[in-house]
C-alpha positions in Angstrom: 136.7 -10.0 256.2 139.6 -8.1 257.8 143.2 -8.5 256.9 144.1 -10.9 259.7 141.2 -13.2 258.6 142.6 -13.2 255.0 146.1 -14.0 256.2 144.7 -16.9 258.4 143.4 -18.5 255.3 147.0 -19.0 254.2 148.0 -21.0 257.3 147.4 -24.3 255.7 149.9 -23.6 253.0 152.7 -21.7 254.9 153.8 -20.9 258.4 151.8 -18.0 259.9 154.9 -16.0 260.5 155.9 -16.4 256.9 152.4 -15.3 255.8 152.5 -12.2 257.9 155.9 -11.2 256.6 154.9 -12.0 253.0 151.9 -9.6 253.1 154.2 -6.8 254.4 156.8 -7.4 251.7 154.2 -7.6 248.9 152.5 -4.4 250.1 155.8 -2.6 250.2 156.6 -3.8 246.7 153.3 -2.4 245.5 154.2 1.1 246.6 157.9 0.8 245.9 160.1 -0.6 243.2 157.4 -3.1 242.0 159.8 -6.0 241.4 158.4 -9.1 239.7 157.0 -11.5 242.2 159.7 -14.0 241.6 162.3 -11.5 242.9 160.6 -11.1 246.3 162.1 -12.8 249.4 158.8 -14.5 250.1 158.5 -16.0 246.6 160.2 -19.3 247.5 157.7 -19.9 250.2 154.6 -19.2 248.1 153.9 -22.6 246.5 150.6 -22.0 244.6 149.0 -19.3 242.5 146.0 -19.4 244.8 148.2 -18.6 247.8 149.9 -15.8 245.9 146.4 -14.3 245.1 145.4 -14.6 248.7 148.5 -12.7 250.0 148.2 -10.0 247.3 144.5 -9.5 248.3 145.6 -9.0 251.9 148.3 -6.6 250.8 145.9 -4.6 248.7 143.5 -4.4 251.6 146.3 -3.0 253.8 147.2 -0.3 251.2 143.6 0.8 250.7 143.3 1.8 254.4 143.9 5.3 255.6 147.4 5.9 256.9 146.5 5.8 260.6 144.4 2.8 260.1 147.1 1.2 258.0 149.6 1.7 260.9 147.2 0.1 263.3 146.7 -2.9 260.9 150.5 -3.4 260.7 150.7 -3.4 264.5 147.9 -6.0 264.6 149.8 -8.2 262.2 152.9 -8.1 264.4 150.8 -8.5 267.6 149.4 -11.7 266.1 152.8 -12.8 265.0 154.1 -12.4 268.5 151.0 -14.2 269.9 151.6 -17.1 267.6 155.1 -17.5 269.1 157.1 -15.9 266.4 159.0 -12.7 267.0 157.8 -12.1 270.5 161.4 -11.5 271.6 161.5 -8.3 269.6 158.0 -7.1 270.1 157.5 -4.6 272.9 154.0 -3.7 274.1 151.9 -0.9 272.6 151.6 0.9 276.0 155.3 1.1 276.6 156.1 2.3 273.1 153.5 5.0 273.4 155.2 6.2 276.6 158.6 6.4 274.9 157.1 8.9 272.4 155.9 11.1 275.3 159.0 10.8 277.5 161.4 11.4 274.6 160.5 15.1 274.5 161.5 17.5 271.8 164.7 16.2 270.1 166.0 16.4 266.5 167.6 12.9 266.3 167.0 9.6 268.0 168.8 6.2 267.7 167.0 3.0 268.7 169.1 0.0 269.4 168.6 -3.8 269.6 166.0 -6.0 268.0 163.5 -5.4 270.7 163.4 -1.7 269.8 161.5 -2.6 266.5 158.1 -1.5 267.6 159.3 1.4 269.7 161.3 2.8 266.7 158.4 2.2 264.3 155.9 3.9 266.7 158.1 6.9 267.3 158.9 7.3 263.6 155.2 7.1 262.6 154.1 9.6 265.3 156.8 12.1 264.3 155.9 11.8 260.6 152.2 12.2 261.4 153.0 15.4 263.3 155.1 16.7 260.4 158.3 16.7 262.5 161.5 16.0 260.7 163.3 14.1 263.3 166.3 12.0 262.2 165.7 8.4 263.3 168.0 5.4 263.1 167.3 1.8 264.1 170.6 0.1 265.0 171.3 -3.6 265.8 168.1 -4.7 264.1 169.5 -8.2 263.6 167.4 -10.1 261.0 164.8 -7.3 260.9 166.3 -4.7 258.5 164.4 -5.8 255.4 161.0 -6.0 257.0 161.6 -2.7 258.8 162.2 -0.9 255.5 159.1 -2.6 254.1 157.0 -1.1 256.8 158.6 2.4 256.3 157.6 2.2 252.7 154.0 1.1 253.4 153.6 4.0 255.8 155.6 6.5 253.7 157.9 7.4 256.6 161.0 9.5 255.7 164.2 10.4 257.6 164.5 6.9 259.1 167.2 4.4 258.5 168.3 1.0 259.8 171.3 -1.4 259.9 172.5 -4.4 261.9 175.6 -2.7 263.4 175.7 -1.8 267.0 176.4 1.9 267.9 179.7 1.1 269.5 181.0 -0.5 266.3 181.5 3.0 264.9 183.1 5.3 267.4 183.3 8.1 264.8 179.7 7.6 263.6 176.8 10.1 263.8 175.7 11.5 267.1 172.1 11.4 268.3 170.4 13.6 270.9 168.6 10.6 272.4 169.6 6.9 272.6 166.8 4.4 273.2 168.0 0.9 274.0 166.1 -2.3 274.7 169.0 -4.8 275.1 168.6 -8.5 274.9 167.7 -10.0 278.3 170.6 -11.6 279.9 172.3 -12.4 276.6 176.2 -12.6 276.7 178.0 -10.1 274.5 179.4 -11.5 271.3 183.1 -10.7 270.5 183.4 -8.8 273.8 187.1 -8.6 273.4 186.7 -6.3 270.5 184.7 -3.6 272.4 186.2 -0.1 272.5 188.4 0.6 275.5 186.2 3.5 276.7 183.3 1.0 277.3 185.5 -1.2 279.5 186.5 1.9 281.5 182.9 2.7 282.2 182.4 -0.9 283.5 185.7 -1.0 285.4 186.4 -4.3 283.6 189.4 -5.8 281.9 188.8 -7.5 278.5 190.1 -10.7 279.9 187.2 -10.7 282.4 184.4 -10.1 279.9 183.1 -13.7 279.8 180.0 -12.8 281.9 179.4 -9.4 280.3 175.8 -9.0 279.1 174.1 -6.5 276.7 172.2 -4.7 279.5 175.4 -3.7 281.3 177.0 -2.8 277.9 174.0 -0.6 277.0 174.5 1.4 280.2 178.2 1.7 279.6 177.5 3.0 276.0 175.1 5.6 277.3 177.7 6.8 279.8 180.4 7.0 277.1 178.0 9.0 274.9 178.1 12.0 277.2 176.5 14.4 274.7 173.3 12.3 274.4 170.3 11.7 276.6 169.3 8.0 277.0 166.5 5.7 277.9 167.5 2.1 278.7 165.2 -0.8 279.5 166.9 -3.3 281.7 165.7 -6.3 283.8 165.3 -5.7 287.5 168.4 -7.9 288.2 170.5 -5.3 286.5 169.3 -2.7 289.0 170.2 -4.9 292.0 173.1 -7.3 291.3 175.9 -6.6 293.8 178.9 -8.2 292.0 180.7 -8.0 288.7 180.5 -5.4 285.9 176.8 -4.7 286.7 177.6 -3.3 290.1 180.6 -1.2 288.9 178.7 0.2 285.9 175.7 1.1 288.1 178.1 2.9 290.5 179.5 4.9 287.6 176.0 5.7 286.5 175.0 7.1 289.9 178.2 9.0 290.4 178.1 10.5 286.9 175.2 12.7 288.1 173.4 12.0 284.8 170.7 9.6 286.1 167.4 11.5 286.1 165.1 8.7 287.0 164.2 5.0 287.3 160.7 3.8 286.3 159.7 0.3 287.5 157.8 -1.8 284.9 155.7 -4.7 286.3 155.9 -8.2 284.9 154.3 -8.6 281.5 154.0 -4.9 280.7 157.0 -4.6 278.5 157.1 -8.0 276.9 153.9 -10.1 277.3 155.9 -13.3 276.7 157.8 -13.0 280.0 157.1 -12.4 283.7 160.4 -10.6 284.2 160.1 -7.2 285.9 162.0 -4.3 284.1 163.3 -0.9 284.9 163.6 2.1 282.6 166.7 4.2 283.2 166.5 7.8 282.1 169.8 9.7 281.6 170.4 13.3 281.0 173.2 14.5 278.8 176.5 15.6 280.2 176.2 19.0 282.0 172.6 18.5 283.1 173.6 17.1 286.5 171.1 16.4 289.2 171.6 15.7 292.9 168.5 13.5 293.2 166.9 10.7 291.2 163.2 10.3 290.6 161.8 6.8 291.2 158.4 6.0 289.7 156.3 2.8 290.1 154.4 2.0 286.9 152.6 -0.7 288.8 150.9 1.9 291.0 147.0 1.9 290.8 147.1 5.4 289.4 149.0 4.2 286.3 148.0 0.5 285.8 145.8 -2.3 286.9 146.4 -6.1 287.4 145.4 -8.1 284.3 145.5 -11.8 283.5 148.1 -14.3 284.6 149.7 -11.9 287.1 150.4 -9.3 284.4 149.7 -5.5 284.5 147.9 -3.3 282.0 148.5 0.4 281.8 145.6 2.7 282.1 144.6 4.3 278.7 145.5 7.8 279.8 148.2 7.0 282.4 150.0 10.3 283.1 153.5 8.8 283.3 155.2 11.8 281.7 153.6 14.2 284.2 154.5 11.9 287.1 158.1 11.7 285.9 158.7 15.3 284.8 156.1 17.2 286.8 155.9 18.2 290.5 156.0 15.4 293.0 152.7 14.0 294.2 152.1 13.4 297.9 152.0 9.6 297.3 155.4 8.2 298.1 154.4 4.8 296.7 153.9 6.4 293.3 157.0 8.6 292.9 159.7 10.2 295.0 163.0 12.1 294.5 165.9 10.3 296.3 169.2 12.1 297.0 172.2 10.6 295.4 173.9 10.1 298.8 171.0 7.9 299.9 171.5 5.7 296.8 175.2 5.4 297.7 174.2 4.4 301.2 172.1 1.6 299.6 175.1 0.2 297.7 174.0 1.8 294.5 170.9 -0.4 294.2 168.3 1.2 291.8 165.2 -1.0 292.3 162.3 1.5 292.9 160.7 -0.7 295.5 163.5 0.0 297.9 162.9 3.8 297.8 159.1 4.0 297.3 158.1 1.4 299.9 159.5 3.6 302.8 156.8 3.2 305.4 158.3 0.1 307.1 161.8 1.6 306.9 160.7 4.8 308.6 159.0 2.8 311.4 162.1 0.6 311.9 164.4 3.7 311.9 162.3 5.2 314.7 162.7 2.0 316.8 166.5 1.9 316.1 167.0 5.5 317.2 165.5 4.6 320.6 167.5 1.4 321.0 170.9 0.0 321.1 171.4 -1.0 317.4 173.8 -3.6 316.3 174.6 -4.8 312.8 173.7 -8.4 312.1 177.2 -9.7 311.6 178.1 -8.5 315.1 175.4 -10.7 316.5 175.6 -13.9 314.4 177.8 -15.9 312.2 176.2 -15.7 308.7 176.5 -19.1 307.0 175.5 -19.5 303.3 175.0 -23.1 302.4 176.7 -24.7 299.4 174.9 -27.0 296.9 175.0 -30.7 297.9 174.5 -33.5 295.3 173.3 -37.0 295.7 176.2 -39.6 295.8 176.3 -43.0 294.0 177.8 -44.8 297.0 175.7 -43.4 299.8 176.5 -43.9 303.5 174.7 -41.0 305.1 171.4 -39.1 304.8 171.1 -35.4 304.7 167.8 -33.7 305.3 168.0 -30.4 303.5 165.7 -27.6 304.8 163.8 -25.2 302.6 161.5 -22.2 303.5 158.5 -24.5 303.3 159.8 -26.6 306.1 159.2 -23.9 308.7 156.1 -24.7 310.7 153.4 -22.4 312.1 155.0 -22.5 315.5 158.1 -20.8 314.2 160.3 -23.9 314.5 161.8 -25.8 311.6 160.1 -29.1 311.0 161.9 -32.2 309.8 163.0 -31.2 306.2 161.1 -33.0 303.4 164.1 -33.4 301.1 166.4 -36.3 301.8 169.8 -36.7 300.0 171.9 -39.8 300.2 175.6 -38.9 300.2 179.0 -40.4 300.6 181.6 -39.6 303.3 183.2 -36.7 301.3 179.9 -34.9 300.7 178.9 -35.6 304.3 182.1 -33.9 305.5 181.3 -30.8 303.5 177.7 -30.9 304.8 178.9 -30.7 308.4 180.0 -27.1 307.8 176.3 -26.2 307.3 174.8 -28.7 309.7 172.0 -27.1 311.7 172.3 -26.7 315.4 169.8 -26.0 318.1 169.0 -22.3 318.3 170.1 -21.5 314.7 167.8 -18.9 313.1 167.1 -19.5 309.4 166.2 -16.7 307.0 165.1 -17.3 303.4 167.1 -15.0 301.0 166.2 -16.5 297.6 162.8 -17.1 296.0 160.3 -16.7 298.8 162.0 -13.9 300.7 161.8 -13.4 304.5 160.7 -16.7 305.9 162.2 -17.1 309.4 162.5 -20.2 311.5 164.3 -21.5 314.6 166.1 -24.9 314.6 164.6 -26.9 317.5 166.6 -28.7 320.2 165.5 -32.1 318.8 167.7 -31.6 315.7 170.2 -34.5 315.1 173.5 -33.9 316.7 177.1 -33.9 315.4 178.4 -37.2 314.0 175.0 -38.9 313.4 174.4 -40.7 310.2 171.3 -38.6 309.5 171.7 -34.8 309.9 169.8 -31.7 309.0 171.3 -28.9 306.8 169.9 -25.8 305.1 169.3 -25.4 301.4 170.8 -22.6 299.3 167.6 -20.5 299.6 168.3 -20.1 303.3 170.9 -18.2 305.3 171.9 -19.7 308.7 172.2 -17.1 311.4 174.2 -18.7 314.2 174.6 -16.7 317.4 178.1 -15.8 318.3 179.4 -16.9 321.7 179.4 -13.3 323.1 176.2 -12.4 321.3 173.9 -10.2 323.3 170.6 -11.4 321.9 168.5 -14.5 322.5 167.8 -16.5 319.2 164.1 -16.3 320.0 164.3 -12.5 320.3 166.0 -12.4 316.9 163.3 -14.6 315.4 160.6 -12.4 316.8 162.2 -9.3 315.4 162.8 -10.7 311.9 159.3 -12.2 311.7 157.5 -9.0 312.6 155.2 -7.8 309.8 156.9 -4.4 309.5 160.4 -5.9 309.4 159.1 -8.5 306.9 157.9 -5.7 304.6 161.2 -4.0 304.8 163.2 -7.2 304.1 161.1 -7.8 301.1 161.7 -4.3 299.8 165.4 -5.0 299.8 165.1 -8.0 297.5 165.8 -7.8 293.8 166.5 -10.1 290.9 165.5 -10.6 287.2 163.4 -13.8 287.7 164.1 -15.1 291.2 164.2 -12.5 294.0 167.2 -12.6 296.3 168.7 -10.6 299.1 172.2 -9.3 298.7 175.0 -10.0 301.2 175.9 -6.3 301.4 172.3 -5.5 302.6 172.3 -8.3 305.1 175.7 -7.3 306.5 174.4 -3.7 307.1 171.1 -4.8 308.5 170.6 -3.4 312.0 168.9 -5.2 314.9 167.7 -3.3 318.0 168.9 -5.0 321.3 166.2 -4.8 324.0 167.0 -4.9 327.7 167.5 -8.2 329.5 164.0 -7.9 331.1 162.4 -7.3 327.7 164.2 -10.3 326.2 163.0 -12.5 329.1 159.4 -11.3 328.5 159.7 -12.0 324.7 161.0 -15.5 325.4 158.2 -16.1 327.9 155.5 -14.9 325.5 157.0 -17.1 322.7 156.9 -20.2 325.0 153.3 -19.2 326.0 152.4 -19.4 322.3 153.8 -22.9 322.1 151.5 -23.9 324.9 148.6 -22.4 322.9 149.7 -24.4 319.9 149.7 -27.6 322.0 146.1 -26.8 323.0 145.2 -26.2 319.3 146.7 -29.5 318.3 144.8 -31.3 321.0 141.5 -29.7 319.9 142.2 -30.6 316.3 142.7 -34.2 317.2 139.5 -34.1 319.2 137.6 -32.7 316.2 139.1 -35.4 314.0 138.1 -38.1 316.5 134.5 -36.8 316.7 134.2 -36.8 312.9 135.6 -40.3 312.6 133.1 -41.7 315.0 129.9 -41.2 312.9 128.5 -42.1 309.5 129.9 -42.6 306.9 133.4 -42.3 308.3 133.1 -45.0 310.9 131.5 -47.5 308.5 134.0 -46.9 305.8 136.9 -47.2 308.3 135.6 -50.6 309.4 135.4 -51.7 305.7 139.1 -51.1 305.4 
């Protein structure tokens, strides 16, 4: 019977999480101070002598194992704890923690910060100890985890490692570390933001009075920039690499312009934290003075490094050469890794999502077309209308049919929207500003990216009691009076497979993908000649005739099927 099986026997008497932590504490006490059982933190939760004996048996089994095996058993305990729903928010994956050890390189001191750095710090400390390397290691911001962390250090006989719950920026005159490794809380607002040091606000170009939206991911980047003498590795959600407004955008600009950003590694959903489908990015910073004029982007979801696993997640290959891909010579596969000049990142509004720079095939094809055409930016062709949220009213007088990407039919036209909202006169008046008109082109910019549709001539007109509007996931592209492009031609361009791939590569977001307004405003459209536009329209209308024939044949198929047994007999029975 292995240690997990022994611990599972205690489940009927105490919570599984309490049982796991109790075994760790009891084992640490056996090799440490050897306090009486009643003095242990877990004592109050151990209700019977039999339960105590069971937990002590598991602790003794843990200590009898060889050191490497003991380390693996401890990781199994925490893996099970995370799988049972306890502590998964601080438990990073084994694969990622192993890569941190490799990417960290040869340093004499490392500080890990935030609760989620628990496993990463433990793995690094154990590997350095096993190699006989005396690296000074500190685990900062380990909120609620300090005691159990020290218990594990004692069980594994790890020296030169300390921990506390303070954040690094709480002590400006504290110790310096060669490398900062940070796994900030995902999307969590910063507590007591008004008390942060002024140098961090300077890095974020933010006033303390405007810090209500500040999150720990942005703060971690600002801290790394302020610690100019240290290298850094920061894990952030994809939205932090993309968001175009607020402190996130300003801090990202400072990061790029500092010249310290060495690389960005994309981490597919489920690879860092199994409990979430959020995609992450790893920012790697050099210390001040080690400036580079390019940034290396790496896709950890590439087939050379990982494979799809269950439930849409990815699993890293056992011997994935991420360190070689990041630090070594470039491969010839632009989808795996590539060096991007800083000026190109600036031209892309400081966006740092790797997909934008590694998925370059569609962009190169589009650029070639634009070079041989009259190219016009989208705002010069159309009015870009972003719909507001409309709520149902108690005293309804009108009906609004709100379009979503799923309402675009196979013909390319918008079908009657499926969502109906009953509204009062005031809401109706606001809805008129986003009422759909014949010839409007719709582009989905949130969620399902890139769906394109044309509003048909049959759409209800101005002043009717029932009107069509667009939902917030769609952008309305309404041709300007002096526009030089037919809406059908714009639809054909935006719906092209190559253009679709490029549009999708521009999207980003932590959970829900979205397109930024800056990217849309700089999006260029080639303007064909009048003859070509006429041909495009004619071919589009020819397709509508083919769709008419398809619908006629589908009705005929249904009619033939309905005329024979058992369909005919069952229809008569109705």
